[in-house]
N, C-alpha and C positions, 0 to 999 in steps of 0.2 A: 536661417531663413526655411519659411514653411515651405511643404513640398506643392510642387504646381499641379494640379488635377487636370489631366487632358481633356478638352474640349470637342466634342464633334460639332463641324461646321457644316451643315445641311443646307445647299444653297437650291433656292425654289426660284430662281430669276425666270428660268424657262419653262416652270409650271405656273405657278400663283402671279409671279410678275408679269407674264406674258399676258395674263388674263384682265390686267387692266386695261382702260381705253389708251389709242395709241402705242400702245407697246407690243404690237404684235411682229412675229418674227419671221421671216421664210426661211426654209429649209437649211441652206448655206449659210444664213445668218446664225441660226441657232448652233449648226454644227460648228461654226467659226468662235462662237461664243463660249460653246462647251470646252473648246481646247483651251481658250483663256481660262476659265474657270480650274480647268486641271493644273495649269502653271502657276495660278494663283495659291494650289495648295488646300482646296476645300476637300472634304473629306467623303461629301457625297453630292451628286448632282442628280436633282430630280428633274429629269430630261423633259416630262410633259405629262399629258393624261392621255395615254395610247388608245382609250375608245373614244376621245373626243371627235377625232376625222380621220381619214385615211392618210392624212398630210402628217399630222401630229404622231401618229402612229411610224410613219416612215422615218421622223426626226428622230423617236425616241431610238429607235432601231439602229440607225445610222451611228447616233452618240455611244452606244452601246458596244457597237462592232469596232468604231473608229478612235473612240476616246478611251471606253472603258477595258479594251484588251491590253493595252501596256500591264507591264509587270508592276508600277507603283500608281496605277491609275485609281480615280476615285470611284467609289461603288456607285453604280448607275441604277437611280429608281424611277418607276413611274406609278402614278395616281391612280388607284380603281375605288370604283364604289364597292358597297358589299351586293354585288352581283358577278353570276358566274361569267356572262361575257365580257366585261371589264377586267376582271382577275386573270382570265386566259388571254385576253388581248395584253395586257401588261407584261405576263411570264412571255409570251411569244416576243415582245419588243425588247426585253431587257437580256432574253437567255444568252446572248453573246458575249456579253460582259464577262470579264473574269469574276468582278463581284458584282452581285445585283441585289434588289432589293423591291418588293412589291409593298406599296403604301396605299392599306385600306382604312376607309374613313368611313363613319357614320353617325350622326347626329346624335348629342345624346340630353340636349336641354329638351324639356316639355314642349316649349314653344315651336321647336322644329318639328318634334316628332307630331304634334298634332297638327301644326298648321303647313307645315311643308310636304312631309313623307305622308302624313295619315295613319300612322301603324302606332300600336300600343307599345308600351315598354316591354310587354313580354315579348312582341315580334321583334323588336330592336336587339333584344338580348340572343336571340335564336338567330337572326340574320348575323350577327358579328361572331358567334360562335362557327357558323356553317362557312363565312366567307373567310375567316383566318384560316382555318383547317384546310380548306380547298388552297388557299395562297402557300400554305407551306407544302403542300405536295408538290410545287414546281419549285419554291428557293428556299433556302434556309434562313434567310432573313426576311422578316414581316414586321412592319411597322403598322399600327393601330391606332388612329387619331378618332379623337370624341369632337366630333364637330360643335363649335359653340359652348365648349367645356367649361368656361368659366362663367356662363349661366345656368349650369346643370344643376340639379338637385344633388348635394353632395354623396347623399347613399346610393343613389341611384346611378351616380359617375363610377365609385368605388365598384359597384357590383358588373356594370361593365367592362370597365377594365380588367376586373377579375375573371370574366368571361375572357375576354382578349387573351390575357395572360395563360391561362389554363387551355386555350386553342393552340397555343404556338406562338404568340406575337413576342417578339424579343426587344422592340422599342414602343412605348408608349407616348404618345403625343396627346399633351392636352392643350389645345389651340384656344387662344383668345381671340375668337374669327371675328368679333365684331369692334376691338379694341375698347372693351368695357373695363375692364380689371383696372386696379391700382397693384404699384409693387408689392406693397405689404399683403393686399390679400392674396396675389400671385405666389410668393414666397412661402406662405401658410398653405396655398393649397398644395404644393408640391411635398411640403412634409408632412402634410396630413396622410395624402395619397400614398406614401413612400412607408409610412408608419403602419398603415393599414392592409396593404396590397401582401398576402403572403408570397414569400420568395421575391420581394422588390428589389434585393441586391443583386441578383440576377438579371433585371431588367433594367434596360437604358431608359431614363423619363426625357422627354424633350419639350422645349418650349417651341411656340407659333405664336408670335404676337402683330396685331393690327395696329396703326397709329392713328386712328378716330381720334382719340384724344391726347395727341402727341407723347403717348408712353410707351411706344412698341418697344426702345431701347431698354428704358429703363425699367420696364416689365421681363424682358429678356434676362437681363443680369440678375434681376431680382429672383427667377426661377432657378438659376443657377446657384444662388444662394441657398435655395431652397433644397437643392439635390438634383436638379435635372443636369445631365452631362451633355446634351446634344440640344442645339440652338438652330433653329428653322429662319431663314433670312434671306433678303436679296440684295443684289448690286444696286445703291442709290436708295434703297429701299422702296423700289417699286413694287406695285399690287394693287389688290382691290381697294377701291375708295379713297382712303388717303395713304395707302401704301404699308408694306410690310416694315420688320425691325432691318434697319440696314446694318448689311453684314461688314460695312469698313467701320461704322460705329462700334459695335461690339468689339471687333477685332482690335481695334484702336485703344477701347477703354481697357480690354483685358492687359493689352501691351504697356499702356502709360502706366496703370493703376495696380501694379502688382501688391500694393499694400493691402487693397481693398478686395482685389480678386484675383486669388492665388490659382489662377489658371493657365493654362496654356492653349494653342492652338499651332497648326500647322501652317497659316497663313502666311506665304511670302510677302510681309507688308510692303515693300516697295513695289510689288504691283496692284496696289489697291487704286492707285491713280491711273494707273494704263486701262485698267479693266473698267474702271467707272468712264471714262473718256471712249473706249471701244462701244460699251453698249449705248451711250448718248450718241454715237454715229449710226448703230442698226435703228435703234428706235426713235421716235419723232421729237424728243426732246432728250437733253442733258440734266445734269444735276442742278440746282437751283444755285446761283452765284455764293450764297452763303450756307451752302450746305456743309455741316461739318465733314471733315477729315478728306472731301475731295471738291469742294465746291471750290470754283477758280478764286474765290476772296477767303478759302480757308486760312491761307496763310500771307493773305494780302495786307499791306500797312500803309493808311495814307494820313493818319494823324502824326503830326509833327512830334509829338512826344513818345508817342508808339515806335514811330521809326527810330529818333536818337536812342531809344531803350533797344532796341532790336538790332542796331547797328554796332552800340556798345557791347551786347551782350543778348543774342537771340532768347536766352532764357527769359528774359525779363517779359516778353508776350508769347511766346510760343512753348506749348509744354510737349511738343513734337517738333521735330525739324522738318520741313519740307521733304527732306530728301527720303528721309524713312518710309514716307507713304508714296514714294514715287513721282514727286511734284517737281518739275524742272523748270515753271516760267518766274516770271518776275514777280516778287513779293513786295519790293518796295514801290509803291504807286503813287505817282507825284499828282497832286491836285492842290485846291486852294487851301486844304489842311495842314500839307506839309510844311516843313522847317528847310531852315540853310543846310542842316547835315546832310538830309537827304537828297535835295538838289545838288550839292558837292559831289555826293557818293555818286548819282547816274551820270554826272559829266564827268566823273573819272572813269567810270565803265565806258564812256563812248569816245574816251582818251582826250579829254580834256581838263588838265591841270591849272585851276585858276587861284590866284593869289585872292587872300581875303577881300580885298577892296574888289576885285572883280567880280568874285561871288555876290557881294553886298550889291553891286550893281544889277547883275542878271536875276537876282532875287527878286529886286524890285520890280524887273520886268515880268519876270515868271508869276508872282501874284497877281499882277493886273490880267495877265491873260487867263489864268485860273479862274478870276473872278468872272470871266466871259465864255470859257469853253470849257464844258464838262469832262472831257476827256485830252488828255495831254499825252501826245506821243513823241518818239526821239526826235522826229524833224521837227516838231514845234521848238523843243529844248536847243537843237543846233540853232535854229533861227533867232533864239535869243540873244545869240553872240554878236550877232549882226549890229552894226553900231546904227544908232538912229541919227537923225540930224544933229549934229554940234557934239555929237559923242564921239569919242575913241574908239578904236577897235578893240575886242574883248579875245586876249589870249591869240592873238595874231589870225583871226579869221578874216578871209579879203571882204 
């Protein structure tokens, strides 16, 4: 069996995720969720952007003090621009954590340099050098991100990363900031950069993918294939615009497809669903019903063919068990597509063991009801046992 390479899971739900509309969290909510992320087993929590506001600073500081102080706590990070005041604020915010990190970033694409920052390439390189060296005076663990890295000139990107490494950056993140790249391109980018950066074997390379084209998770996994060993992601994939790579999907892909992804993480898989649900309670919306891994329909079966298969052997239609990700709900959903086997199964769960003739009678009633009613509840099923005019009792229900 191939050796499994450890992957660092960097959760940015509390920073990048919170920046998306409808996802703002208050201080107590951030602290509560940071404790949950720690229990989930993430390696790094990006707790916020300390300079953004006084409230954000206090939240990062509280997470560093209360969550990051434990012996086996995650590393606590704060984002910072290549500005002295940002870096100093980040340093103060994370200083009480047992393990901390300052995450510095600067745009590397000409589009961002010219249109947004209005600085030259030479000025950008100087800013990176000064900022990373300053961050290293406060912490031993400094991450540098090349914002809009996937739309940057390759030669300049390599030049900027080289400057950051020489200044003391220990992790290099190449973000797909606008969700533009494709898996093959992203994998090749990491392979090329790792090959050309001096001392790259001493550096951890990181992915950070957005989902504008629906490729965030695929791109993240491709980055790992290209040699990245850290993945930046969020719970439920929340984040700017179309969101970030979803932590639960990456963890599930690695756990399920060892043959394709010979990696391992510290994620407690059974905590994925509870963590997703907690986030949905805190922000203004939960995961979409058809969301992979944690959506309420991720393990739901209404089709009679699927239900029959799953009841006979779950592997027929489930590549993971619901319990493996902490899902405890009902996965056999009764509707107009359901078959007799599923109806009988649910009736047995409700304490009614019917004969084949009784099942046939109730099934006819069930299909008639399902054609009129979208959602079938347990009380509806029990009501089907009541006799219609001229019919006999079913299962001795009065």
